[in-house]
N, C-alpha and C positions, 0 to 999 in steps of 0.2 A: 632583512630582519628575520631572525629565527622565531617561528611560532611554536609555542608550547601547546600542542594539540591535546595532550592529556588534560591540561588545565582548562582549555577551551571547552572540552567535552564535559568536564565536571561542572563548569559554569552553565553550560547549556541545560544540563539536567536540573540543576538547583534553581536557576533563575528563569528558565522558560518552561521546561516540560513538567516538572513537579507542580509549579503553581497553576498549571492548566489541568489540574485534577488527575494527573497520571500518578497513581499511588501504588500500582501493582509492582511489587518488589522485583519480580522476575523480569518485567519489562524494563524497569529502571536499571537493573543490572546489565541487561543486554545492550541498551543504548549508551550506557556509561562505559562500556568496554569496547564496543565496535568502532573501528576507525572510519568515521564518516568521510573524512578528507580523502580517503582512498577511493571513494565512489563518485567524485566529481572531477571535472576537467582541471588540469593543473592551474589554469588561470583563475579558477574560482576556489581553490583550496583554502585561501585565507578567509573565505566567507562560509566555509563548510558548516560552522556551528552558529551562524547568524540566524535570526528569526525571519528568514525570507525564503521564497522559492528560488531555486537556482536553475538556469537554463541547461538543458541536456543536448540541445540540437534537435533538428527535425520538428521544431515547434513544440517540443515537450519540455516539461519542467519537473524538477524534483520537489516534492511537497515540503512544507515547513516542518521542522523537527517536532513542533507541538502537535501537528495533525498526524504525523507518523506515530507519535507516542500514543495518542488517543485511539488510533486505528489498532495498534498492537494490543492495547488494553481491552478494547471492545471485543476482540475475538476470543479472549479467555483461553488461550492456547495451553494445551497439555503436552507432555513429552511424547505421547503416542499418537498425536493428531496428524492428519494429512491436511495440507493447505493448498488451495488454488489461488494464485495471484493473477489478477487481470491487469496487465500493464507492468512489465518488468522495470522499465525506466532505467535508473542507474544501477539497479541490482542491490541497493542498500537494504530496502525492506525485505527483499528475497533472503539476504543474509540473516537479517533479524528473525524472520520466520524459521529459517533453518536451524537457528540456535534454540528456538523455543519449541519446535515441533519435530516430528519424526521425518517427514518428507514434504517437499514443496514442488508443485508444478506451476511454472510461471509462463504466462502467455504474453508475447510481445509482437505487435504488428510490424514494427520497423526492424528489418534484419540487422541494420548497422547498430541499433541500440541493443538488440539481443546479443550480438557478438561482443560489444563493448562490456556489457554487464557480465557475460560469461568470463571474459578476460579479467575483469576486476575481482570476481569471486575466486578465480584460480590463483591470481597473484597474491591475494591476501590469505590463501589457504582456507577460505570459508566456502560454504555452499556445496560441500560434497554431497549433500542430500537434496540439492536443488537442481531440477531439470527445467531448462528454458526451451520453450517451443515458439517458433515463429508462426503466429496464427492470429486471425481476427476473431476476437472473443464473441462478437455478435454473429459469427457464422461457424464457430467451433463446434464440432460434432462429438466431442468427448462425452461418453455415456457414463463414466464412473462418477461417484459422489464423494464429497469431501466433508471433513469436520468443520472447516472454515473456508470462506471465500472472501478475499479482499479486493475491492475494485479501486484502483488508484487514480481513476479519472471520473469526473461527474457524469451523471446520466439525467436526462429530463424525466424519464420514467424507468423504473427498475425492470429490465427484461425478464420475462418469465423463465427463460433458460438459466439465468443466474440462480434462481431459487431451486430449479431442478437439479443443480449440481450439489445441493446440500443433502447430507444425511439427516434423518430425524434427530433433532437436537442440535443441528449444525447452525453456525452463526455466519452472517453475511454483514460486512461493513461496506457501506457505499455512501457517496454524497449525491443527493438527488435534488431536482428542482430547476428553476429558471434563474440564471444570473440576473442581478447580484444576490437574490434571496434564495440561498440554498441551505439545506440541512444535512448533516451527517447522521446516519441512522444505523442501528443494529437490527437486523431482521433474524429471528430465530424460527427455524422450521419445527413444527409440531409433529406429533405422531399421526394425526388424522390427515387425510388427503386435503391439500390446499390450506392447511392450517399454518398461518404465519403470524408471529407476534412482532410488532414493530415498536422500537424505542428510539425516540429522538434524542440525540446526544449533544449536539451543539450546532450553531450556525457558522457557516464558512462560505468561501467561494473557491471553486476549483475549475481548472480547464476541463472541457468535456472530453470524454472518451470518444475516439474517432467513430463517427456514425451514430452517436447517442445524444447529439444536441437537439434542442427543440426544432420541430418543423416550422419554418417561417410561415406566418399568416399574412395573406395578401388581402388588402382592403380595396374594395371597388367602389 
């Protein structure tokens, strides 16, 4: 059976993403045009626009379209912005960031996922302004700052280094907390030292970023 991906993409936007309070027209335009099916394994392409997480291999999953839409909207990207993505995954969000911002640096712990994402970006002609680095974000020594940081895996607590990567006025999207009770938040860095404003966006559940899960508590 031949799948009309353009129609599936339109339905995803109108029946899933927009009803989830994604109303930013620039975000809706990007996800309404970008071929999500090109960023998943061939055996999962028929489900590319379904309201589910999709396996990427190596224990990783692609976020639901609604969560991706809310993340893109929360970052309030402008054409001149620089973006740091923590967890490249499929490369789909990297491509979205690349269409909304000036440049993207994406960190991926698993070399095979980084290579696959780079290949997908190149094959689709997207992501010319996306640089993928194989790195552990929890040990990454990058000293530069960004206008926006997006973390695609959950954390028990937001590492201080993630906030240090933000310029004053910079926005961070991250899912934090202990499963199954997690919240997606936007953190905005202020001008003063250590000034951070937090806004709770929605409740969800997401797989933990490698090394960022809660420390097990032992009872004696």
